[in-house]
C-alpha positions in Angstrom: 0.3 -0.3 0.3 1.4 3.5 -1.2 -0.1 6.5 0.6 1.4 9.8 -0.2 1.7 13.2 1.8 1.9 16.4 -0.4 1.2 19.9 1.2 -0.7 22.0 -1.4 -3.1 24.7 -1.6 -6.1 23.4 -0.3 -3.7 22.3 3.2 -2.1 18.5 2.9 -3.4 16.2 0.6 -2.9 12.1 1.2 -3.2 10.0 -2.3 -3.0 6.1 -2.7 -0.1 7.0 -5.4 2.9 8.1 -6.9 1.3 10.2 -9.0 2.6 13.3 -6.9 5.6 11.6 -6.0 7.6 15.1 -6.7 5.6 17.1 -4.6 4.8 14.9 -1.7 7.0 15.6 1.9 6.2 12.2 3.0 5.4 8.7 1.1 4.6 5.3 3.4 4.9 2.4 2.1 2.9 -0.5 3.9 3.9 -3.7 3.2 4.4 -2.6 -0.5 4.2 -5.5 -3.1 7.5 -5.3 -5.8 5.8 -3.1 -8.1 5.2 0.0 -5.0 8.4 -0.5 -4.5 9.4 -0.2 -8.3 7.4 2.7 -9.0 9.0 5.2 -6.0 11.7 4.1 -7.0 11.3 5.5 -10.5 9.6 8.3 -9.1 12.7 9.5 -6.5 15.3 7.1 -8.1 16.3 5.7 -4.7 16.9 2.2 -4.1 13.8 1.3 -1.4 15.6 -1.6 1.0 13.4 -5.0 0.8 12.4 -6.8 4.5 15.2 -8.8 4.3 17.6 -5.7 4.4 15.7 -4.5 6.7 15.9 -7.4 9.2 19.8 -6.9 9.1 21.3 -5.9 13.2 24.9 -4.3 12.2 24.2 -0.9 12.1 26.3 -0.6 9.3 23.5 -2.1 7.1 20.6 -0.2 9.3 22.1 3.6 8.7 24.4 4.8 6.2 24.1 7.5 3.4 23.7 6.7 -0.9 23.8 8.9 -3.0 21.8 12.1 -1.9 19.5 9.6 -0.1 19.9 8.7 4.2 18.5 5.2 5.0 18.0 4.7 8.7 16.6 1.9 10.4 14.8 1.2 13.7 13.0 -1.1 15.6 8.9 -0.4 16.7 7.0 -2.4 18.5 4.0 -3.6 17.5 0.9 -4.9 20.0 2.1 -3.9 23.0 -1.8 -4.4 24.1 -1.7 -7.9 23.1 0.1 -11.1 24.8 2.6 -11.2 21.9 4.3 -8.2 20.9 6.1 -7.6 17.7 9.4 -5.8 17.1 9.4 -4.8 13.6 12.1 -2.9 11.9 10.9 0.2 9.7 13.0 2.0 7.6 13.2 5.7 7.1 14.4 7.0 4.0 15.3 11.0 3.7 16.0 12.5 0.0 15.5 16.1 -1.5 13.5 16.9 1.3 10.8 14.4 1.3 9.9 11.4 3.8 9.8 7.5 3.1 8.6 5.0 5.6 9.0 1.5 4.7 7.6 -0.9 6.8 5.9 -4.1 7.1 4.0 -3.5 10.0 1.7 -0.8 11.3 2.5 1.2 15.0 0.5 3.0 16.7 2.5 6.0 16.3 2.3 5.9 12.2 -1.3 6.2 12.2 -1.6 8.7 15.2 1.0 11.0 13.4 -0.9 10.5 10.0 -4.1 11.9 11.8 -1.8 14.5 13.5 -0.9 16.2 9.8 -4.4 15.7 8.6 -5.5 18.1 11.3 -1.9 20.2 11.4 0.1 20.4 8.2 2.4 22.8 9.3 3.4 19.7 11.3 4.1 17.8 7.7 5.3 20.8 5.9 8.0 18.4 5.0 10.1 15.4 5.0 12.8 16.5 8.0 9.8 17.5 10.3 7.6 14.4 9.2 10.3 12.3 10.3 11.4 14.2 13.0 7.3 14.1 14.1 7.1 10.0 13.6 9.8 10.0 15.6 8.4 12.3 18.8 5.2 10.2 18.7 7.4 6.9 18.9 9.0 7.9 22.0 5.7 9.2 23.2 3.9 5.0 23.0 7.4 3.9 24.0 7.0 6.0 27.4 3.3 4.7 27.4 4.3 1.5 27.0 6.9 1.3 29.9 4.6 3.5 32.2 2.2 0.9 31.8 4.9 -2.0 32.6 5.6 -0.2 35.9 2.1 -0.5 36.6 1.9 -4.1 35.8 5.1 -4.6 38.1 4.3 -2.4 40.7 0.7 -5.0 41.0 2.5 -8.0 40.8 4.6 -6.5 43.4 1.7 -6.6 45.7 0.3 -9.3 45.3 3.3 -11.1 46.4 4.9 -9.3 49.0 1.8 -7.9 51.2 0.1 -9.7 53.2 -3.6 -10.5 53.0 -4.9 -7.8 54.8 -7.9 -10.1 56.9 -4.9 -12.5 57.7 -2.3 -10.4 58.2 -0.2 -12.8 56.8 1.4 -13.7 52.5 -1.6 -14.8 51.0 -1.3 -18.5 50.3 -2.4 -20.7 47.2 -1.2 -18.2 44.9 -1.6 -18.8 41.2 2.1 -19.0 40.6 1.2 -19.5 36.3 -0.5 -17.4 36.1 1.9 -14.6 37.7 5.2 -16.0 36.0 2.8 -15.0 32.5 3.1 -11.4 33.8 5.9 -11.1 34.9 7.3 -13.1 31.7 4.7 -10.5 29.3 6.3 -7.3 31.0 9.5 -9.1 30.9 9.4 -9.3 27.2 8.0 -6.1 26.6 10.5 -4.1 28.5 13.6 -6.0 26.3 11.8 -4.9 23.3 11.3 -1.5 24.6 15.2 -1.4 25.2 16.2 -2.6 22.1 13.7 -0.1 20.7 15.1 2.4 22.4 19.0 1.6 21.7 18.2 1.6 17.7 16.1 4.9 18.0 19.2 6.6 19.7 21.8 5.3 17.3 19.7 6.9 14.5 19.7 9.8 16.3 22.9 10.4 17.1 23.5 9.2 12.9 20.8 11.6 12.1 22.7 14.9 13.9 24.9 15.5 11.6 22.3 16.9 9.2 19.7 18.0 11.3 20.4 21.7 9.6 18.8 20.8 7.2 15.9 21.1 9.0 16.4 24.2 10.7 16.1 25.6 6.9 12.6 24.5 6.5 10.9 24.5 9.9 9.1 28.1 10.0 10.3 29.8 13.2 11.7 26.5 14.3 15.0 24.6 14.8 15.4 20.9 14.5 18.6 21.4 17.7 16.3 21.4 20.3 14.3 18.8 18.9 16.7 16.2 18.6 18.2 17.5 22.6 15.0 17.2 23.6 14.5 13.8 22.5 18.0 12.6 23.0 17.3 13.6 26.0 14.3 11.4 26.4 15.5 8.3 25.1 18.2 8.7 27.9 15.9 8.8 30.7 13.6 6.1 28.9 16.4 3.9 28.5 17.6 4.2 32.0 14.0 3.1 33.3 13.8 0.9 31.0 17.1 -0.5 33.5 15.2 -0.5 36.0 12.3 -2.2 35.2 14.3 -5.1 33.5 16.2 -5.7 37.1 12.7 -5.4 38.9 11.3 -7.7 36.7 14.4 -9.7 37.1 14.0 -9.5 40.9 10.5 -10.3 40.8 11.2 -13.5 38.7 13.5 -14.8 41.6 11.4 -13.7 44.3 8.4 -15.7 42.4 10.4 -18.7 42.3 11.8 -18.7 45.9 8.0 -18.1 47.0 6.9 -21.4 45.5 9.6 -23.1 47.1 9.1 -21.4 50.3 4.9 -23.1 49.7 7.2 -26.6 48.7 8.4 -26.4 51.6 5.8 -25.4 53.9 4.0 -28.8 52.7 6.9 -30.9 52.8 6.8 -29.7 56.3 3.2 -30.6 56.9 3.5 -34.0 55.4 7.1 -34.7 57.7 5.1 -33.7 60.8 2.1 -35.7 59.8 4.3 -38.6 59.9 5.9 -38.1 62.5 2.2 -37.2 64.8 1.3 -40.7 63.4 4.4 -42.8 63.9 3.6 -43.2 67.7 0.3 -44.2 67.9 0.6 -46.3 64.6 3.6 -48.2 66.5 1.0 -48.6 69.9 -1.3 -50.4 68.4 1.3 -52.5 66.2 2.2 -53.4 69.1 -1.5 -54.2 70.9 -2.0 -55.7 67.6 -0.5 -58.8 67.6 -1.5 -61.7 67.7 0.5 -63.6 71.1 -1.5 -65.8 72.8 0.2 -64.5 76.4 -0.7 -61.1 76.3 -1.8 -59.4 79.8 -3.8 -56.8 78.2 -5.9 -58.8 76.4 -7.6 -59.9 79.5 -7.9 -56.9 81.5 -11.2 -55.0 81.0 -9.4 -50.9 81.0 -6.9 -52.5 77.8 -9.3 -51.2 75.9 -9.8 -47.4 76.7 -5.8 -48.0 78.0 -5.3 -48.5 74.4 -7.1 -45.4 73.1 -6.2 -43.4 76.0 -2.0 -44.5 75.1 -2.3 -43.8 71.5 -3.9 -40.2 71.5 -1.3 -39.5 74.6 1.3 -40.8 71.7 -0.5 -38.9 69.1 -0.6 -35.5 71.0 2.9 -35.3 72.4 4.7 -34.4 69.1 1.8 -32.1 68.1 2.7 -30.0 71.7 6.6 -30.3 71.2 6.4 -29.1 67.6 3.9 -26.6 69.2 6.6 -25.5 71.6 9.9 -25.6 69.1 7.7 -23.0 67.0 7.1 -25.4 64.0 3.8 -25.3 63.6 
């Protein structure tokens, strides 16, 4: 799919064709076919990277200049609200004041920025401004994702560590599988967020020397402060993502430790019950032997005496365990 955004007398115009590529400010390629890529290449004389080229992880394949075009690839989170968030590679190409975005996913920041461009065409007056606007939208989206991840971590922490208000004791019988699944999802989301922040930070560093072009085109503004603000946001969000990652690791270890403690408590209960029933079983076994000469069998107090002995044999270990604090 091709979406071309161009500035005209009536404001910002959006077309699904490369017919107006010559005066476009932003050409968005979403899941492009080879014919659509070829049309953009013919119109702007650039080599649109393939999906395989966009997936390369080395910096030289993600950030480079070719002729008069600047190619920059970043990783963006897609489907952060779902159970299976994905990290998608998106390529930005700046050439002759036109922005070309090549993507095989539809992250929310692109939809939001497209709506902003339609309401306020001045935010998309040229390719450089559109590029910076999309990056700002992506960074804002990452901040929202990390905020929700932080809230999720706090909720899990309360559930794991805080005692039950009614019993004043730590809640037993937690759904550990659910907690582990939540921690794993937050950890995965945080990891993808850190990856995205790293790629965007490298992209901004690479783009910095060419940012003077924005100052020439942006009415009454300057690209420098925008880049400084975005770099500061990237640094602070990266620190927060690192903090969240450490906290997720701590929660994972805490949950596993809680599982181990509860398993030990169960084993202790079984051990105590076995010890409690061992003396009564021994007494009953002795009096259950079928010897011909057993004085207790002829006594009319034999049965009550056996019951009292069995009871005492079971009660004394219980009292001993309570006195030692094992129960």
